[in-house]
C-alpha positions in Angstrom: -74.4 -93.6 186.1 -70.8 -92.9 186.9 -68.4 -95.7 186.1 -67.1 -95.6 189.6 -70.6 -96.3 191.1 -71.3 -99.0 188.5 -68.0 -100.7 189.3 -68.7 -100.6 193.1 -72.2 -102.1 192.5 -70.9 -104.9 190.3 -68.1 -105.6 192.9 -70.8 -106.0 195.6 -72.8 -108.3 193.4 -69.7 -110.4 192.7 -68.8 -110.5 196.4 -72.3 -111.7 197.2 -72.1 -114.5 194.6 -68.8 -115.6 196.1 -70.2 -115.5 199.6 -73.3 -117.5 198.5 -71.2 -120.1 196.8 -68.8 -120.5 199.7 -71.7 -120.7 202.2 -73.4 -123.4 200.1 -70.2 -125.4 199.7 -69.4 -125.2 203.4 -73.0 -125.8 204.5 -73.0 -122.4 206.2 -76.6 -121.0 205.8 -75.7 -117.7 207.4 -72.9 -117.0 204.9 -75.0 -118.1 202.0 -77.8 -115.7 203.1 -75.3 -112.8 203.5 -74.3 -113.5 199.9 -77.9 -113.2 198.7 -78.3 -110.0 200.6 -75.1 -108.5 199.1 -76.3 -109.4 195.6 -79.7 -107.9 196.2 -78.2 -104.6 197.5 -76.0 -104.4 194.5 -78.8 -104.9 192.1 -81.0 -102.4 193.9 -78.2 -99.8 193.8 -77.8 -100.4 190.0 -81.5 -99.9 189.5 -81.4 -96.7 191.5 -78.5 -95.4 189.4 -80.4 -96.2 186.2 -83.5 -94.3 187.4 -81.3 -91.3 188.2 -79.8 -91.5 184.7 -83.2 -91.6 183.1 -84.2 -88.4 184.8 -81.0 -86.7 183.9 -81.5 -87.3 180.2 -84.8 -85.5 180.2 
């Protein structure tokens, strides 16, 4: 996994956590849901990169 991709994925996860917390604090369900979606996307991208790395090592 390239460091650039890893950093982008971690940034998306962090952004999602901030959106979720802000939405929860403001009582904005839509913003909270967007945060959860951003986190999920970041985690899925991380998993995809790890699968790619596993195949490259073989």
